[in-house]
N, C-alpha and C positions, 0 to 999 in steps of 0.2 A: 482271383480270376486270371486268365492268361494275359500275358503282356501283348499289347497291340501298339507299342510305342516305336517299333522299328520303322525307319523311314520308308516311304513309298514314293516312287517317281511320279511326276505329273501325268504321264501317260497311263500309269497304273491306276492313279486316282480316277481318271476319266473312265477307264474300263470298269472300275469298281462301282462308280455311280451308275453306269449303264446297266450293270448287273442288278443292283438293288432296285433300279427303276423298272427293269424287266420283271423282277420278282413282284413288284407292286401290281403291274398290269396283268400278269399271268397267274398269280396266286391269290393276292389279297382282294383285288376288286371283284373277281369272279365269285368269291365267297358270299358277297352281298347281292349278287345277281341270282345265285342258286340257293344253297342251303340256308343262307342267312335271311332269306326273304319269306315273309308270311303272305301268301297271295290272298288269303281270305280277308285280312285287314289292310292289305297293301301297305305294310310297314316292315321295317327290318326287325328281326328278333333282337333282343337286348344283347345277346352274346351267344357264341358258339363254343363247344368244347374242343378239345385237341383233335378229335376225329371229325369235326365239322357238323356235329349234331347240335341243333339249337338247345340251349338250356331251357328247362321248363319255364315258360313265361309266367312271371308274376305281375309284370307291368310292361307298359311301353311308354317311353318319355317323349314329350314334344321336342326336347333338346336333341335327343338321339335322331329323331326324324329330320330335324333341321340340319344336323351335321351331315347326314347322308344326302340330304338335298344339296348341300354345298359340294359334297364329293362328286355326285353325278353331274351337277352343273359344271364343275371344273373339267369334266371329261367330254362335254358336248363338243362335237367337231373332231374329237380324237378318234382316228380310225381303229384304234385298238379296243375301243368300247363303243361299238356301233349303236347299241340300244340305250346309250346314256341319256339322250333327251327324253325318250319314252319313260325311263325310270325316274328321272327328275320330275317329269310332269305328274307321275303317279304319287310321288312323295309330296309334292306341293298340294295336290288335292287332298291327300290324307292328313296333312297338317291342318287344313281347314275343317275337314270332315270330322276328325276325331278329337281335336284339341281346342278348337275355337269356342270360346264361351259366348254364346249368342245373347245371353241375358245381361252379363256385366261387362262384356268386352274383354279383350286380351285372350290369353291361351292358358289352359290348365297345365299343370306340371306333368300329370301322367294319367293314363287310362289303365283299366285292368285287362286281364287276358281275354275277356269277351268284348272289349271295346267301350265299356262304360267308364265315365270319369272316376278316377281313383283318388289321387291327391289333387284337390281342386284349387290349391293355393296358386298364387301368381308369383313367380320368381324372376328376378332380373336376368339371371344367367340364361334361362330359357328364352326370354324375349330378346336378349342380345343376339343369340344365335339365330333367331328367326329373322331379325334385321340383316344379319351377316349373310345368311343363306339366300334370302330373297334378293338382296342387292346383287349377288353373284349370278343368281338364276335370271334376274331381269336383264342383266348385262348381256346374257346369251340369247334370250328369246324376245325381249322387248314387248311382252304382252301387257296390255293395260291392267289386267287383273292382278298381275304380279306386282306391279308398281303400287297398286292400291293397297295391297296387303303390306308391302314395305312401309307405305305412308301410315297405315293404321298402327303398325307396331311402333314406329317412331313417335306417333302421337301419344300412345299409351305410356311409353317410357317417359316422355316429357311431362305429361299431365298427371300420371299416377305414381310413378316411382320417384320422381324428383323430390328431394328433401329440402330445397330452399337454400342450400349452401354449395350448389354446383355438384353435389354428390347425390346418390340415389339409394333408396332402401333396397336391401337384398331380397326380402320376401314380404309379400302382403297377402292378406286373406282373399278368399274367392271374390268377395264384394269390395275389395280394395281397402278394407279397414286395416289400420296399422297392427303389426305384430311385434313392434319394438325390436326388429332385427338389426337396424342400423346398417351402415354401409360396410361391405366386405371387399377386399382387394380383387378376388378372382372374377366375380361378376362385372366389376367396374373395368377390369382389363379387357374383357370380351366386349363390353359396350364400346370402349375406345376402338377396338378392332372393327366392330360393326359400323361405327361412325366413319372410320377410314374407308371401309368397303363401299359405303354409300357415296362418299365424296369421290371415289374412284370412277363412279358411273354417272355422276351428275353434279353440277354446281348446286350447292345447297347452303345458303348463308346461315340458316338456323342450325343445321347440323355442325357446320364448321365452328360456329360460336360455342355450341354446347361442348364440342370436343376440346377446344382450347380452355374453356372454363373447367372442364373435368380434369385436364392435365394439371392445371394450376392448383386445383383443390387436392389432387393426389399428392402433389409436392408438399403441400402444407400439412396434410393430415396423415399420410402414410409413409413418408420417407424418413428413415432413421438417419440422423445427420452425420454420424461419424463415418460411415461407409457408403452412404447414399442408398441403403437397402430399401427395397419396396417390401414393407411388412404385410402380413396377411390380414391383420386387423388394424384399426386406427391406432395411432400412437397413444400410449397410456393404457391400452387394454391389457388385462391380465393374461398371462400365458401366451404372449405373442411370439411369433417365429417368422422366419423367412424361408422360402424355397428357391434354391438355385434355378430350377427350371423356369420359374416366373420372372426372375431377373433377366434371363436370356430372352424370354418371350416378350417382355416389355421393351427390352433393348431393341429387338428386331422391329417392333411396331414403330418406335420412335425414330430409329436410324433410317428406316426405309421411307419415311414420310418427309417430303420437302417442307411441309407445313410445321412439323413438330421438331425436326432436327435443329438443335441449337437452343431449344427452350430449356428452362431450369430443370425440368423433369428429365430431359435427355441427358443433361450434364450429371445428374444424380445417378442415372442408370449406367452411364459410362463407368463411374466409380464402382457401382454395385457389381457390374459384370466382372471387373478385375478381382474383387474380393470373393465373389461366388466361385470363380474359377480356382482361386487359391485354396479355399477351405472346403469346397463342395464337389471338386472334380479330381479323380485319381489320375495322375499323370501317366501311369503305366497301363492300366486297364481301360481308361476312358470312362469309368463309372461316374455317374452323376447322382449324388445323394439326394434323399427326399426332402428332409426338413432339418434346419439348423437353428441354433440360437444366434443372437447377434454376435456373441463372442466366438462363434465358429464351431461350437460343440454340436456334434451330430445327434439330433433328436430322433430321426428316422433314417436308417441307412438304405431303405428300400430303393432299388433302381427301377424307375418306371420308364417305359419306352417313350412316353410323350416328352419327358424331360430330356432324354437323349436326343430326340428329334428336334426339340426347340434349341438345344445347345448347338447342334450341328447347323441348323438354319441360321442362327445368329452369327456363327463363325463365317458365313458367307459374306457378311458385312463388316468384318473386323480387318484392320490392317495387319499384315504379316501373320496371317493365320493359316497359311497353306499346310504347314506340318500338323497343326492341331486338327485342322479339318480332315486331313487324310486319316489321322489316328481315329477320329470320331466316326468317320464313315466306315472304317474297318471294324470298329467296336460295334456299331449298329448291326453290320452284317453278321459278324461272328457270334455275338451274344444274344441278339434279339430277333433275327430273322431266320426262318427255317423252311424246309420244303413244304410244310403244311400250313404256314402262316407266320405267326410271330409269338414271342414271349412277352406277355404284358408286364410282368414284374419279376425281378430277381432280388434275392436277399443280399445281405452284406457280403456274402462269400460268392456271389454270382450264381447261386442255385435257384432254379425256377421256383417261385413262391405263389404264383397265380397262373392257373392253367387255362382259364377261359380267354376268349378273344372278343372283347366288347365291340359293338357296332360303332362306338364313338371314336375309336382309335384311328381309323383310316383318315379322318380329318387331319390329325397331326402329321401323319406321314405324307398326305397330299400337299400340305402347305410346306413341309420340309423339302420335299422333292422339287416343288416349284422354285424355291429359293436356290436349291442346288443346280437346277437346270439353267437358271439365269447366271449363276456363278461359272459353270462350265461352258456356257455360251452355246 
């Protein structure tokens, strides 16, 4: 991949950020207001091709609906997206209409192309994003119905997914019967993110207690002691690995929270960040590798835009990171953004390896750009 390690001045960095932010508002967001929107179901298509045509829909996921609800909630009041509140309202209604399980409670994983329940299982990842999205949406509109859905999702997680050790099952059956999935890192990280989003909009002692207990349990069950790495599966699981992008994502959540900053998990992720940078980021191209072994061996060299965005966002909270942040911002623009949208995945050589643009990716870009906006003031 081309070298993006040449120094950039602070003024050039600010101009670069304004350019990628402008790209987001003029290219990416309009994709999901126009060609990426299915007006019949009032849902985003799962993905668009390089020419902005929807991929033939096989399913629609509640998680994708929730991520887009977050996206448009974050744009309410932004004059560049005047219909954001209208779109957020439609997504909120669709979440309830298409995915809510009236019989057993909670939300189905997916529906089919005609709108009928498809994968009826209940997964923590989906429910975490419903909490996250509803907290952000409620912060903007303060409608009682939105808070009631937020409360229902929190109740389901507490009563159904909780496994008795401050951790949570990753997947349960439609009727909440166990599937022996056990806990997994990624859903738990997004649950922590959802708890933080809830605490940002209201005082909630129960949520605060659950968040602190979750972080303590993650420290005990998921942190590899030598480097402080957040593993993808609990310690002792076979074929375990770590992802640099998730080290950066966890670091940002912990560092940005006055409640969590300084806790043992935060100290672990401080160490993990440095190690993930050392073995998982190319100093010249800015490429972030996909999966690594504890020893630093690359198991998957795929460069994913979400990991690039999470590294960039995390750098906004690191000391002495100005040069690295400039490098990563330039790498994002040069390698992942283009006139028609973005590159979802590049291979080890920087060649495009996935041509579709999923509806779930703008969530990562929105949170990244929010962190950058605060950094640049």
